[in-house]
C-alpha positions as CSV (number, residue, x, y, z in Angstrom):
1,M,-5.6,-13.6,2.9
2,P,-2.2,-12.6,4.1
3,R,-1.4,-9.0,5.2
4,Y,1.5,-7.2,3.5
5,L,3.6,-4.0,3.9
6,I,4.5,-2.3,0.6
7,E,7.3,0.1,0.7
8,R,7.1,2.7,-2.1
9,E,10.1,5.0,-2.4
10,L,8.8,8.3,-3.7
11,P,11.2,11.3,-3.2
12,G,9.2,14.2,-1.9
13,A,6.2,12.2,-0.9
14,G,5.9,14.2,2.3
15,K,5.4,17.3,0.2
16,L,2.5,16.0,-1.9
17,S,-0.6,18.2,-1.7
18,A,-3.9,17.0,-0.5
19,D,-5.1,17.0,-4.1
20,E,-2.2,14.9,-5.2
21,L,-2.8,12.4,-2.4
22,H,-6.5,12.3,-3.4
23,G,-5.5,11.5,-7.0
24,I,-3.2,8.7,-5.9
25,A,-5.9,7.2,-3.6
26,K,-8.5,7.5,-6.3
27,K,-6.3,5.7,-8.8
28,S,-5.6,3.0,-6.3
29,N,-9.3,2.5,-5.7
30,E,-10.0,2.3,-9.4
31,V,-7.4,-0.3,-10.0
32,L,-8.5,-2.3,-7.0
33,A,-12.1,-2.2,-8.2
34,G,-11.0,-4.1,-11.3
35,M,-9.0,-6.8,-9.5
36,G,-11.9,-8.9,-8.4
37,G,-11.3,-8.7,-4.6
38,R,-7.7,-10.2,-4.9
39,A,-6.4,-7.2,-2.9
40,H,-7.7,-4.8,-0.3
41,W,-6.0,-1.5,0.8
42,V,-6.1,-1.0,4.5
43,E,-4.1,2.2,5.0
44,S,-0.9,4.0,4.0
45,Y,1.7,6.1,5.8
46,V,3.3,9.1,4.1
47,T,6.8,10.0,5.1
48,D,9.3,12.5,3.6
49,D,10.5,10.2,0.8
50,A,8.2,7.1,0.8
51,I,4.7,5.8,1.2
52,T,4.3,2.6,3.2
53,C,1.0,0.8,2.6
54,V,-0.8,-2.0,4.4
55,Y,-2.7,-4.4,2.1
56,I,-4.4,-7.7,2.4
57,A,-3.9,-9.7,-0.8
58,D,-3.8,-13.2,-2.3
59,N,0.0,-12.9,-2.8
60,P,2.8,-10.4,-3.6
61,D,2.3,-10.8,-7.4
62,V,-1.2,-9.3,-7.0
63,L,0.4,-6.3,-5.3
64,R,3.0,-5.9,-8.1
65,E,0.1,-6.1,-10.6
66,H,-1.7,-3.3,-8.7
67,G,1.4,-1.2,-8.6
68,A,2.0,-1.6,-12.4
69,A,-1.6,-0.9,-13.3
70,G,-1.7,2.2,-11.1
71,G,1.8,3.5,-11.9
72,F,2.8,3.2,-8.3
73,P,6.4,2.3,-7.4
74,V,6.9,-1.0,-5.5
75,T,10.3,-0.9,-3.8
76,N,9.7,-3.8,-1.4
77,I,6.9,-6.1,-0.2
78,R,7.0,-7.8,3.1
79,E,4.4,-10.3,4.4
80,V,3.3,-9.6,8.0
81,G,3.8,-12.7,10.2
82,T,2.5,-11.3,13.5
83,V,1.0,-8.1,14.7
84,I,1.8,-6.8,18.2
85,D,0.5,-3.8,20.1
86,P,0.6,-2.4,23.6
87,L,-1.8,-5.1,24.8
88,T,0.7,-7.8,23.8
89,G,2.9,-6.6,26.7
90,S,0.1,-6.5,29.3
């Protein structure tokens, strides 16, 4: 399955409480559990006004379905072509 970055514009995201983030994560897990393995959440990064998520999924439409079912904004979806890290430069 391809890997994707999902950009979710969410003003004030960086000020969400631990309880609010827990609720978002719980809802995401509940939606994913009903999707029959078509998408897998890897991790997310919270910044001041957005949450950027890494997912592995069948296709972008599955990620839009997840966002709609969970009430999560989907601003942009980008497929990851290649991953580089410090070892790439060694």
